[in-house]
MARTI-396829 format. One record per residue (C-alpha): x, y, z; residue in three letters. Coordinates in Angstrom, 2 decimals, padded with zeros to 5 digits. Example, Ala and Ser with C-alpha at 12.3 -4.5 7.8 and 13.67 -1.06 7.14 Angstrom:
% residues 2
(site (012.30; -004.50; 007.80); ALA)
(site (013.67; -001.06; 007.14); SER)
//
This chain:
% residues 338
(site (084.93; 136.47; 065.48); MET)
(site (082.65; 133.52; 064.94); SER)
(site (079.10; 134.19; 063.52); SER)
(site (077.68; 132.48; 066.69); ASN)
(site (079.44; 135.04; 068.89); LYS)
(site (078.29; 137.93; 066.64); ASN)
(site (074.71; 136.82; 067.01); ALA)
(site (075.02; 136.70; 070.76); LEU)
(site (076.35; 140.19; 070.92); ILE)
(site (073.53; 141.48; 068.56); ARG)
(site (070.91; 139.69; 070.74); TYR)
(site (072.28; 141.12; 073.89); LYS)
(site (072.51; 144.62; 072.39); THR)
(site (069.03; 144.38; 070.98); LEU)
(site (067.64; 143.31; 074.36); ASP)
(site (069.30; 146.13; 076.06); LYS)
(site (067.60; 148.52; 073.51); CYS)
(site (064.14; 146.98; 073.70); LEU)
(site (063.94; 147.13; 077.33); LYS)
(site (065.18; 150.86; 077.74); ASN)
(site (062.11; 152.86; 078.74); LYS)
(site (063.83; 156.27; 078.38); TYR)
(site (064.51; 156.10; 074.62); ARG)
(site (062.90; 155.50; 071.38); LYS)
(site (064.62; 153.04; 068.78); TYR)
(site (063.85; 152.74; 065.16); THR)
(site (065.06; 149.90; 063.07); LEU)
(site (068.01; 152.13; 061.93); GLU)
(site (068.93; 152.91; 065.50); ASP)
(site (068.94; 149.15; 066.23); LEU)
(site (071.21; 148.69; 063.47); ILE)
(site (073.54; 151.48; 064.51); ASP)
(site (073.66; 150.16; 068.08); GLU)
(site (074.54; 146.57; 066.92); CYS)
(site (077.18; 147.79; 064.54); SER)
(site (078.72; 149.98; 067.44); GLU)
(site (078.57; 146.99; 069.96); ALA)
(site (080.42; 144.72; 067.40); LEU)
(site (083.05; 147.47; 066.82); PHE)
(site (083.72; 147.62; 070.48); GLU)
(site (084.23; 143.88; 070.71); PHE)
(site (086.28; 143.48; 067.43); GLU)
(site (088.15; 146.78; 067.34); GLY)
(site (087.34; 147.33; 063.69); LYS)
(site (084.54; 148.61; 061.60); GLU)
(site (081.60; 146.40; 061.42); SER)
(site (078.32; 146.97; 059.59); PHE)
(site (075.35; 145.05; 060.37); VAL)
(site (072.83; 144.84; 057.64); SER)
(site (069.11; 145.71; 057.88); LYS)
(site (068.29; 142.07; 056.85); ARG)
(site (070.47; 140.71; 059.65); THR)
(site (068.72; 142.83; 062.43); VAL)
(site (065.27; 141.99; 061.07); GLN)
(site (066.02; 138.28; 061.11); LEU)
(site (067.41; 138.70; 064.73); ASP)
(site (064.13; 140.26; 065.94); LEU)
(site (062.23; 137.55; 064.22); GLN)
(site (064.34; 134.96; 065.87); ASN)
(site (063.90; 136.70; 069.26); MET)
(site (060.23; 136.72; 068.63); ARG)
(site (059.98; 133.01; 067.85); SER)
(site (060.41; 129.86; 069.82); GLU)
(site (063.80; 129.02; 068.05); LYS)
(site (065.86; 129.95; 070.97); PHE)
(site (063.26; 129.83; 073.48); GLY)
(site (063.09; 133.62; 073.80); TYR)
(site (059.39; 134.26; 072.47); GLU)
(site (060.19; 138.09; 073.13); ALA)
(site (057.15; 140.35; 073.24); PRO)
(site (058.69; 142.65; 070.60); ILE)
(site (056.20; 145.34; 069.26); GLU)
(site (056.39; 148.22; 066.72); VAL)
(site (054.63; 151.31; 068.06); TYR)
(site (053.97; 154.67; 066.54); GLU)
(site (054.62; 152.68; 063.20); ARG)
(site (058.35; 152.85; 063.45); LYS)
(site (059.74; 152.37; 067.17); TYR)
(site (060.59; 148.97; 068.64); TYR)
(site (060.02; 147.96; 072.28); ARG)
(site (059.10; 145.03; 074.44); TYR)
(site (055.30; 145.27; 075.03); SER)
(site (056.19; 143.78; 078.51); ASP)
(site (058.34; 146.45; 080.29); PRO)
(site (059.76; 143.71; 082.71); ASP)
(site (060.83; 141.20; 079.90); TYR)
(site (064.43; 140.39; 079.20); SER)
(site (065.86; 137.56; 077.26); ILE)
(site (068.04; 137.12; 080.40); HIS)
(site (064.93; 136.47; 082.51); ASN)
(site (063.80; 133.28; 080.78); ILE)
(site (062.40; 130.66; 083.01); SER)
(site (063.66; 127.10; 082.89); VAL)
(site (061.35; 124.13; 082.71); ASN)
(site (061.67; 120.92; 084.64); GLU)
(site (063.04; 119.12; 081.54); SER)
(site (065.70; 121.87; 081.08); ASP)
(site (066.79; 121.50; 084.76); LEU)
(site (067.13; 117.66; 084.43); LYS)
(site (069.28; 118.12; 081.22); ALA)
(site (071.41; 120.81; 082.98); MET)
(site (071.73; 118.68; 085.99); ASN)
(site (073.05; 115.76; 083.92); ASN)
(site (075.65; 117.96; 082.16); ALA)
(site (076.85; 119.16; 085.61); VAL)
(site (077.31; 115.50; 086.71); GLN)
(site (079.51; 114.99; 083.69); ILE)
(site (081.53; 118.25; 084.18); LEU)
(site (082.05; 117.06; 087.79); LYS)
(site (084.15; 114.14; 086.71); GLN)
(site (086.82; 116.47; 085.35); PHE)
(site (087.11; 118.58; 088.55); LYS)
(site (090.43; 117.13; 089.62); ASP)
(site (091.84; 117.35; 086.06); PHE)
(site (094.44; 120.37; 086.07); SER)
(site (092.73; 122.14; 083.17); MET)
(site (089.41; 122.19; 084.86); PHE)
(site (090.52; 123.26; 088.34); LYS)
(site (089.33; 126.84; 087.64); GLU)
(site (085.97; 125.24; 086.77); MET)
(site (085.29; 123.93; 090.32); ASN)
(site (083.44; 127.13; 091.31); GLY)
(site (081.51; 127.49; 088.16); VAL)
(site (080.44; 123.81; 088.49); ILE)
(site (079.32; 124.58; 092.14); GLN)
(site (077.41; 127.62; 091.11); LYS)
(site (075.72; 125.52; 088.44); LEU)
(site (074.60; 122.94; 091.04); GLU)
(site (073.36; 125.72; 093.30); ASP)
(site (071.50; 127.48; 090.49); SER)
(site (069.71; 124.54; 089.10); ILE)
(site (068.97; 123.02; 092.58); HIS)
(site (071.06; 119.92; 091.92); SER)
(site (070.06; 117.01; 093.90); THR)
(site (073.78; 116.08; 094.13); HIS)
(site (073.01; 112.55; 092.67); GLN)
(site (075.74; 110.19; 091.99); LYS)
(site (077.23; 110.12; 088.55); SER)
(site (075.38; 107.85; 086.23); ILE)
(site (077.59; 108.59; 083.31); ILE)
(site (081.14; 107.29; 084.02); HIS)
(site (084.07; 108.53; 081.70); LEU)
(site (087.31; 106.50; 081.35); ASP)
(site (089.88; 108.69; 083.16); LYS)
(site (092.83; 108.57; 085.46); ASN)
(site (093.66; 111.65; 087.51); GLU)
(site (096.80; 110.01; 088.85); GLN)
(site (098.31; 109.48; 085.41); LEU)
(site (101.86; 110.83; 085.45); LYS)
(site (102.38; 113.89; 083.24); GLY)
(site (098.96; 115.49; 083.61); LEU)
(site (100.83; 118.23; 085.66); GLU)
(site (102.33; 119.31; 082.35); HIS)
(site (098.99; 119.92; 080.39); ILE)
(site (098.55; 123.42; 081.53); ASP)
(site (101.97; 124.80; 080.20); ILE)
(site (101.73; 122.75; 077.03); LEU)
(site (098.20; 123.90; 076.44); TYR)
(site (099.20; 127.73; 077.09); GLU)
(site (102.35; 127.28; 074.90); SER)
(site (100.14; 126.05; 071.98); ILE)
(site (097.69; 129.03; 072.53); ILE)
(site (100.48; 131.71; 072.89); ASN)
(site (102.82; 130.22; 070.23); LYS)
(site (105.60; 129.59; 072.61); LYS)
(site (108.78; 127.39; 071.78); VAL)
(site (109.67; 124.95; 074.63); LEU)
(site (112.74; 123.16; 075.80); ARG)
(site (111.59; 119.78; 077.17); ILE)
(site (113.68; 117.10; 079.23); GLN)
(site (112.38; 114.05; 077.69); TYR)
(site (113.37; 110.46; 078.73); LYS)
(site (111.87; 107.71; 076.53); SER)
(site (111.36; 104.21; 077.83); PHE)
(site (114.44; 103.03; 075.69); THR)
(site (116.75; 105.87; 076.67); ALA)
(site (119.32; 105.48; 079.51); ARG)
(site (119.38; 109.43; 080.03); GLU)
(site (117.03; 112.13; 079.48); ALA)
(site (117.48; 114.42; 076.16); ASN)
(site (116.69; 118.07; 075.82); ILE)
(site (114.18; 118.74; 072.78); PHE)
(site (113.54; 122.29; 071.71); THR)
(site (110.16; 121.90; 070.16); VAL)
(site (107.20; 123.86; 068.70); HIS)
(site (104.04; 122.49; 070.36); PRO)
(site (101.10; 122.18; 067.99); GLN)
(site (098.46; 119.83; 069.38); LEU)
(site (097.53; 117.84; 072.50); LEU)
(site (096.17; 114.38; 071.88); LYS)
(site (094.60; 111.79; 074.30); GLU)
(site (094.69; 108.09; 073.37); TYR)
(site (094.18; 105.04; 075.35); ASN)
(site (094.00; 106.97; 078.54); ASN)
(site (097.43; 108.52; 077.88); ARG)
(site (098.44; 112.17; 076.70); TRP)
(site (100.75; 113.09; 074.03); PHE)
(site (102.21; 116.41; 072.71); LEU)
(site (102.26; 116.79; 068.92); ILE)
(site (105.20; 119.09; 068.20); CYS)
(site (107.58; 120.14; 065.52); LEU)
(site (111.27; 119.26; 066.09); TYR)
(site (114.05; 119.94; 063.58); LYS)
(site (111.50; 120.32; 060.81); GLY)
(site (109.62; 117.11; 061.57); LYS)
(site (106.58; 116.25; 063.48); MET)
(site (106.84; 114.10; 066.65); TYR)
(site (104.59; 112.94; 069.27); ASN)
(site (106.07; 113.07; 072.95); LEU)
(site (104.12; 111.25; 075.69); ALA)
(site (103.63; 113.53; 078.72); LEU)
(site (104.46; 110.80; 081.23); ASP)
(site (108.06; 110.82; 079.90); ARG)
(site (108.50; 114.51; 080.28); MET)
(site (110.69; 115.47; 083.40); GLU)
(site (111.03; 119.28; 082.97); HIS)
(site (109.48; 121.86; 080.69); ILE)
(site (110.69; 125.66; 080.29); GLU)
(site (109.92; 128.24; 077.65); ALA)
(site (112.65; 128.98; 075.09); GLU)
(site (112.21; 132.78; 074.91); GLU)
(site (114.81; 133.43; 072.24); ASN)
(site (113.46; 131.00; 069.53); ALA)
(site (110.81; 132.21; 066.95); GLU)
(site (107.83; 129.78; 067.06); TYR)
(site (106.84; 127.92; 063.79); ILE)
(site (103.14; 127.39; 063.45); ASP)
(site (102.08; 124.36; 061.36); ARG)
(site (098.40; 125.50; 061.75); ASN)
(site (097.34; 122.00; 062.18); LEU)
(site (093.74; 120.93; 062.32); ASP)
(site (093.53; 117.83; 064.63); GLY)
(site (090.61; 116.19; 062.72); ASP)
(site (092.57; 116.43; 059.40); GLU)
(site (096.06; 115.57; 060.98); TYR)
(site (094.68; 112.36; 062.57); PHE)
(site (092.16; 111.29; 059.79); LYS)
(site (094.20; 108.48; 058.35); ASP)
(site (095.54; 106.75; 061.53); ILE)
(site (094.47; 104.82; 064.60); VAL)
(site (096.27; 106.33; 067.80); GLY)
(site (098.76; 109.13; 067.66); VAL)
(site (101.75; 108.23; 065.46); THR)
(site (101.28; 110.05; 062.08); VAL)
(site (103.77; 109.74; 059.31); SER)
(site (104.22; 112.69; 056.85); GLU)
(site (105.37; 110.53; 053.94); THR)
(site (103.32; 107.22; 054.38); MET)
(site (100.22; 106.90; 052.41); LYS)
(site (097.13; 105.26; 053.92); PRO)
(site (096.61; 101.58; 052.88); ARG)
(site (093.76; 099.35; 052.66); ASN)
(site (093.77; 096.93; 055.71); VAL)
(site (091.49; 093.82; 055.16); ILE)
(site (090.74; 091.65; 058.05); PHE)
(site (088.36; 088.75; 059.12); PHE)
(site (086.68; 088.91; 062.50); VAL)
(site (084.80; 085.91; 063.84); ASP)
(site (081.08; 085.84; 064.50); SER)
(site (081.38; 086.39; 068.24); SER)
(site (083.21; 089.71; 067.76); ASN)
(site (081.66; 090.87; 064.45); THR)
(site (078.73; 092.91; 066.33); PRO)
(site (081.40; 094.55; 068.38); TYR)
(site (083.58; 095.76; 065.48); VAL)
(site (080.46; 096.73; 063.52); LYS)
(site (079.07; 098.97; 066.50); THR)
(site (082.61; 100.17; 067.47); LYS)
(site (084.63; 100.71; 064.21); PRO)
(site (088.41; 100.53; 064.39); LEU)
(site (088.43; 103.52; 062.19); HIS)
(site (085.96; 105.91; 060.48); LYS)
(site (086.69; 104.57; 057.15); SER)
(site (085.61; 101.04; 058.11); GLN)
(site (083.26; 099.12; 055.82); GLU)
(site (081.96; 095.59; 055.70); VAL)
(site (083.14; 093.76; 052.53); ILE)
(site (081.40; 090.34; 053.15); SER)
(site (079.60; 088.45; 056.03); GLU)
(site (078.77; 084.86; 056.66); THR)
(site (077.59; 082.98; 059.73); GLU)
(site (081.22; 082.60; 060.61); ASN)
(site (082.14; 086.16; 060.80); GLY)
(site (082.80; 089.16; 058.65); ALA)
(site (085.53; 090.71; 056.54); VAL)
(site (086.09; 094.30; 057.10); PHE)
(site (088.23; 097.00; 055.36); LYS)
(site (089.85; 100.13; 056.72); ILE)
(site (091.98; 102.65; 054.95); CYS)
(site (094.78; 103.90; 057.35); VAL)
(site (098.60; 104.24; 057.90); GLN)
(site (100.33; 101.13; 059.30); ILE)
(site (101.57; 102.28; 062.81); ASN)
(site (102.33; 100.74; 066.19); TYR)
(site (098.96; 101.49; 067.58); GLU)
(site (097.12; 099.85; 064.76); LEU)
(site (099.15; 096.65; 065.44); GLU)
(site (098.35; 096.85; 068.98); ARG)
(site (094.74; 097.07; 068.50); LEU)
(site (094.58; 094.19; 066.06); LEU)
(site (096.72; 091.98; 068.26); LEU)
(site (094.10; 092.72; 071.08); GLY)
(site (091.68; 090.68; 069.26); PHE)
(site (093.78; 087.60; 069.66); GLY)
(site (092.69; 084.54; 067.66); ASP)
(site (089.29; 086.23; 066.91); CYS)
(site (090.90; 088.37; 064.06); LEU)
(site (093.03; 087.46; 061.08); ILE)
(site (094.79; 090.18; 058.86); VAL)
(site (094.30; 089.36; 055.14); HIS)
(site (095.98; 092.43; 053.68); GLN)
(site (098.41; 093.96; 053.34); PRO)
(site (100.89; 091.03; 053.15); LYS)
(site (103.56; 092.73; 055.31); LYS)
(site (101.18; 093.43; 057.94); LEU)
(site (099.85; 089.94; 058.00); ARG)
(site (103.32; 088.47; 058.18); LEU)
(site (104.29; 090.65; 061.14); ARG)
(site (101.05; 089.71; 062.96); MET)
(site (101.93; 085.93; 062.29); GLU)
(site (105.36; 086.48; 063.75); GLU)
(site (103.84; 088.02; 066.81); LYS)
(site (101.61; 085.17; 067.48); PHE)
(site (104.43; 082.71; 066.91); LYS)
(site (106.56; 084.54; 069.42); SER)
(site (103.65; 084.56; 071.78); GLY)
(site (103.01; 080.97; 071.34); PHE)
(site (106.81; 080.06; 071.88); LYS)
(site (106.82; 082.16; 075.08); ASN)
(site (103.99; 080.12; 076.52); TYR)
(site (105.63; 076.96; 075.50); GLN)
(site (109.03; 077.91; 077.09); ASP)
(site (107.08; 079.14; 080.33); LEU)
(site (107.85; 076.69; 083.36); ASN)
(site (105.46; 077.66; 086.09); ILE)
(site (104.38; 075.19; 088.77); GLU)
(site (100.71; 074.64; 089.15); GLU)
(site (099.27; 075.94; 092.35); ASP)
//
């Protein structure tokens, strides 16, 4: 159990004890109550130290979490609230808090039609009611597409990852004439460029399957799940997009961006490893350290003539060929003017 969860259980337990008018609690009693509460939640022996409970009481008394609990020691050894009606659950919320909560609700509402958030609809409505929301229009707009094909698969994929279940997926790529069956071990879900992908283990190798190409999914009950125990931040750290190679090492990609686009690239880095190598009035030279994949090429091509790849040579030549092909396409195009 996380330390934050432990702390919440202890605060809740201490609150219950301190507002109990029918029993006296010493510090040792409070320690025992917290240890017992953690045992009930974790199902295993859990001893809370004296120092931990003393620090909890100090935090509850302070403004750190907004409690400012009126905890007093009486008869030199017993603990209670000096205000018998006080509870940490009765804390009032000021106008600034209400505005912050209302803004958060407006953001949550943008996910209300998303399959994984359907169960949140009632919760969001309760939040709106409890904070007296003004039902204002959304000021923060997130890029999303609820009509995107494949979103209906997210629930079963998510549950399969959580419950470590093997899946049989009927999948038809854009290049395949017929759908194929893949028996996979789902590991992660990844959204990139408003498209969702399943990162999964298939025949000992990692693959990413686009949700919009999945036609049918069912559980494979007789197969034992293989857990790669992937950490998303670590797994995707050396790439742009979703395509990760388990054998390719990240390369230094050096590219020039003209002056009109330099501020854009500075403020929205292509990758977290990005750094500026040099800069003049004509533009800047940047460096990122990533694996060379399809998504990176598409991203670089998207800058058109505003970006020039310097290194690595193989990537530069591939970009050059892309632009030559594009130029030829325009030359060969025969469209009458309107």
